C-alpha positions in Angstrom: -26.1 29.9 -12.6 -23.4 29.4 -15.2 -24.2 27.3 -18.2 -21.2 25.3 -19.3 -20.2 22.8 -21.9 -18.0 19.8 -21.0 -15.5 18.9 -23.8 -14.4 15.3 -23.3 -16.8 12.9 -21.6 -14.5 10.1 -20.6 -14.0 9.0 -17.0 -12.7 12.3 -15.7 -15.2 14.4 -17.7 -18.0 12.4 -16.2 -16.5 12.9 -12.7 -16.6 16.7 -13.3 -20.2 16.5 -14.4 -21.2 14.3 -11.4 -19.5 16.7 -9.0 -21.9 19.6 -9.7 -24.9 18.5 -11.7 -28.0 18.9 -9.6 -25.9 19.9 -6.6 -24.4 23.3 -7.4 -26.3 26.6 -7.6 -23.4 28.2 -9.4 -22.6 26.0 -12.4 -24.4 23.4 -14.5 -23.5 21.5 -17.6 -25.9 21.8 -20.5 -23.9 20.5 -23.4 -21.3 17.7 -23.9 -18.8 17.4 -26.7 -17.4 14.0 -27.5 -16.1 12.2 -30.6 -18.5 9.3 -30.2 -21.7 10.5 -28.7 -23.2 7.0 -28.7 -20.8 6.0 -25.9 -22.4 8.3 -23.4 -26.1 8.6 -24.5 -27.4 7.2 -21.2 -25.1 9.4 -19.1 -26.1 12.5 -21.1 -29.8 11.7 -20.8 -29.4 11.2 -17.0 -27.7 14.7 -16.6 -29.7 16.6 -19.2 -26.8 17.2 -21.6 -27.2 18.0 -25.3 -24.5 16.0 -27.2 -22.4 16.9 -30.2 -19.1 16.1 -31.9 -18.4 19.7 -32.8 -16.3 21.8 -30.4 -16.9 24.8 -32.6 -20.7 24.4 -32.1 -20.2 24.8 -28.4 -18.2 27.9 -28.9 -20.9 29.6 -31.0 -23.8 28.5 -28.7 -25.1 31.6 -27.0 -26.5 29.5 -24.2 -22.9 28.5 -23.2 -21.0 30.9 -20.9 -18.1 28.7 -20.1 -16.2 25.7 -21.5 -14.7 23.0 -19.4 -11.9 20.9 -21.1 -11.3 17.3 -20.1 -9.4 16.4 -23.3 -6.0 15.0 -24.2 -3.1 17.2 -22.8 -1.7 18.3 -26.2 -5.0 19.8 -27.2 -5.3 22.1 -24.2 -3.5 25.2 -25.4 -5.3 25.4 -28.8 -8.7 24.7 -27.2 -8.1 27.3 -24.5 -7.1 29.9 -27.2 -10.2 29.0 -29.3 -12.6 29.3 -26.4 -11.1 32.7 -25.4 -11.4 34.0 -28.9 -15.1 33.0 -28.8 -15.5 35.0 -25.6 -16.1 31.9 -23.4 -14.6 31.5 -20.0 -12.5 28.4 -20.0 -11.6 25.8 -17.3 -8.9 23.4 -18.4 -8.0 20.2 -16.7 -4.3 19.9 -15.7 -1.8 20.2 -17.2 -2.6 23.5 -18.9 0.1 22.8 -21.4 3.2 20.7 -21.8 5.6 23.6 -22.4 6.0 27.0 -20.9 5.6 28.7 -24.3 2.2 27.1 -24.8 1.1 27.9 -21.3 2.0 31.5 -21.9 0.1 31.5 -25.2 -3.0 30.2 -23.5 -2.8 32.7 -20.6 -2.2 35.6 -23.0 -5.3 34.6 -25.1 -7.5 34.7 -22.0 -6.0 38.0 -20.9 -6.6 39.6 -24.3 -10.2 38.3 -24.4 -10.9 39.4 -20.8 -12.2 35.9 -19.9 -11.4 33.9 -16.7 -9.1 30.9 -17.1 -9.4 28.1 -14.5 -7.2 25.1 -14.0 -8.0 21.6 -12.7 -5.9 21.6 -9.5 -8.5 20.2 -7.1 -6.0 19.2 -4.4 -5.7 23.0 -3.6 -9.2 22.7 -2.1 -8.4 19.9 0.3 -8.8 21.0 3.9 -5.3 19.6 4.7 -3.7 21.6 1.9 -5.5 24.8 2.9 -4.3 24.5 6.5 -0.8 23.7 5.3 -0.6 26.9 3.2 -2.0 28.8 6.2 0.7 27.4 8.4 3.4 28.4 5.9 2.1 31.9 5.3 1.4 32.6 9.0 5.1 32.5 9.8 4.6 29.9 12.6 7.0 27.5 11.0 9.8 30.1 10.9 12.0 30.5 7.9 11.0 27.9 5.3 14.0 25.7 4.3 12.7 22.5 2.7 9.6 20.8 1.3 8.9 17.2 0.5 6.0 15.8 -1.5 4.7 12.4 -2.6 1.7 11.4 -4.7 1.4 7.8 -5.7 -1.5 5.6 -6.9 -2.3 2.3 -8.5 -4.4 3.7 -11.3 -2.2 2.0 -13.9 -2.7 -1.4 -12.4 -6.5 -0.8 -12.3 -6.5 -0.1 -16.1 -7.4 3.6 -15.6 -4.4 4.8 -17.6 -4.8 3.8 -21.2 -4.9 5.3 -24.7 -3.6 8.8 -24.8 -2.8 8.8 -21.1 0.1 6.4 -21.7 1.4 8.1 -24.8 4.8 9.7 -24.4 3.6 12.6 -26.5 0.6 13.3 -24.2 2.2 12.3 -20.9 6.0 12.9 -21.4 6.9 13.1 -17.7 5.7 9.7 -16.5 3.7 10.1 -13.3 4.4 13.8 -13.0 2.1 14.7 -15.8 -1.0 12.9 -14.5 -0.6 13.0 -10.7 2.6 14.5 -9.5 1.7 17.8 -11.1 -0.7 18.3 -8.2 2.2 18.2 -5.8 4.2 20.5 -8.1 1.3 22.9 -8.1 1.2 22.8 -4.3 4.9 23.6 -4.1 4.5 26.6 -6.4 1.4 27.7 -4.5 3.3 27.8 -1.2 6.9 28.6 -2.2 6.9 30.3 -5.5 8.6 29.4 -8.8 11.1 26.5 -9.2 14.6 27.5 -10.3 16.2 24.1 -11.0 15.3 20.4 -11.1 17.0 17.1 -11.5 14.8 14.0 -12.1 15.4 10.3 -11.9 12.9 8.0 -13.6 13.2 4.2 -13.2 10.8 1.9 -15.1 10.2 -1.6 -14.0 7.3 -2.4 -16.4 6.1 -0.6 -19.5 2.6 0.6 -20.3 -0.2 -0.2 -20.2 0.4 -1.9 -16.8 3.0 0.7 -15.8 5.3 0.1 -12.9 7.8 2.9 -12.3 9.2 5.4 -9.8 10.0 9.1 -10.1 12.2 11.2 -7.8 12.8 14.9 -8.4 15.2 17.3 -6.6 14.1 20.9 -6.7 15.6 24.2 -5.9 13.2 27.2 -5.7 14.0 30.7 -6.7 13.9 31.7 -2.9 16.6 29.0 -2.2 14.2 26.5 -0.5 15.0 22.9 -1.4 12.5 20.2 -2.3 12.0 16.6 -3.2 9.0 15.3 -5.1 8.4 11.5 -5.5 5.8 9.2 -7.1 5.3 5.5 -7.5 3.2 3.6 -10.1 1.7 1.3 -9.0 1.2 1.3 -5.3 -1.8 2.2 -3.0 -2.8 5.8 -3.2 -0.7 8.0 -0.9 -0.5 11.8 -0.6 2.0 13.7 1.5 3.3 17.3 1.4 5.6 18.3 4.3 7.0 21.8 4.8 10.0 22.3 7.1 10.9 25.6 8.8 13.4 26.7 11.5 10.8 26.6 14.2 8.4 23.9 13.1 7.1 21.7 10.3 3.6 20.9 8.9 2.7 17.7 7.1 -0.4 17.2 5.1 -1.5 13.6 4.8 -4.3 12.9 2.3 -7.3 15.2 2.1 -8.1 15.5 5.8 -5.0 15.0 8.0 -2.3 17.4 9.1 0.5 17.0 11.6 2.0 20.1 13.1 5.3 19.9 14.9 6.8 22.9 16.7 10.0 23.2 18.7 9.5 22.4 22.3 6.0 21.0 21.9 4.2 17.7 21.3 3.1 17.1 17.7 -0.5 18.1 17.0 -2.6 15.8 14.8 -5.4 17.7 13.1 -8.3 16.1 11.2 -10.7 17.9 8.9 -14.0 17.1 7.3 -13.7 16.0 3.7 -15.0 18.2 0.8 -16.1 17.6 -2.8 -12.9 19.1 -4.2 -14.1 18.9 -7.8 -17.2 20.9 -7.0 -15.1 23.4 -5.0 -12.8 24.1 -8.0 -15.7 24.4 -10.5 -17.6 26.7 -8.2 -14.5 28.9 -7.7 -14.3 29.1 -11.4 -18.0 30.0 -11.7 -17.5 32.8 -9.1 -14.7 34.2 -11.3 -17.0 34.1 -14.3 -19.8 36.0 -12.6 -17.3 38.4 -10.9 -18.3 37.2 -7.5 -14.6 36.5 -6.5 -11.2 36.5 -8.2 -10.1 33.1 -9.4 -7.8 31.7 -6.6 -5.0 30.5 -8.8 -3.0 33.3 -10.4 -2.0 32.8 -14.0 1.6 33.4 -13.1 1.4 30.3 -10.9 -0.2 28.3 -13.8 2.8 29.3 -16.0 5.4 28.6 -13.3 4.0 25.1 -12.7 4.2 24.2 -16.5 7.7 25.7 -16.7 8.8 23.4 -14.0 7.0 20.5 -15.6 8.8 21.1 -18.9 12.2 21.2 -17.1 11.4 18.0 -15.3 10.7 16.2 -18.6 13.9 17.5 -20.0 15.9 16.4 -17.0 14.3 12.9 -17.3 15.6 12.7 -20.8 19.1 14.2 -20.2 19.6 12.8 -16.7 21.2 16.1 -15.7 20.0 19.1 -13.8 17.9 21.6 -15.8 17.3 25.3 -15.1 13.7 26.2 -15.3 13.1 28.5 -18.2 16.2 27.3 -19.9 14.9 23.8 -20.7 
């Protein structure tokens, strides 16, 4: 059992704690770090968390083997580096960083320290996305030519995006930083690094009740083309659709997948849902204990942030941007 500290106990930090506490045999939270402990006294008592304001105290606590970061985006690189220097395995909510250079610094720090680095990409553990990747890697879709992805939600209209989450410094890419990055990560996971992007962002209403749309054209290094879209605010919708020369596979939400093959009727598959947050934290715990390698290579972590940075640049310039030359 891994003893972990959760740094940041807002809505998402509490979701992470709730996903494993008293349910997992691989990871438990024993300490919480938050600027105002009084806000979460009842939650901490319910889950057996010792509270403090001091991130450094968690890093020097010999009881703590791993640190989980649910903090503002701009803090991630420096906090990952500090945790690694203290010899703590570190799991960081997405995005790992806002620039490729900072992502590389964070990854390098963990490599030097010899500690695992995990990243909060829980959609990778959805059964639909696991089956989609299997379909792509099996070759049953033929040569892959194109991918389309969409992730929309109405969190802004529900008041769930406020404070730093609506700051241009913390979330510079509109919906790509908070939600669309899950689709971007799925693209990189299945198809490899992105070579070029061109983004269109149209705002209808400013924060805090954001209403906007984002559409991104992508070209991957392997010459596959792609489109990534997001809408704030509209009912939650997830779709990732991969097209090949002999078939296509379309993931819809966590549990649905439609497989279309030349000369055959479409197959509609339905899977049992999973606790994806628990899955990602337990995969991280397995890496900490040496039970299994962490399933997201750090090269993919960097590639996703490199594409994110280029998308943000393209939104500002309104022209196509080469990834790595942003």
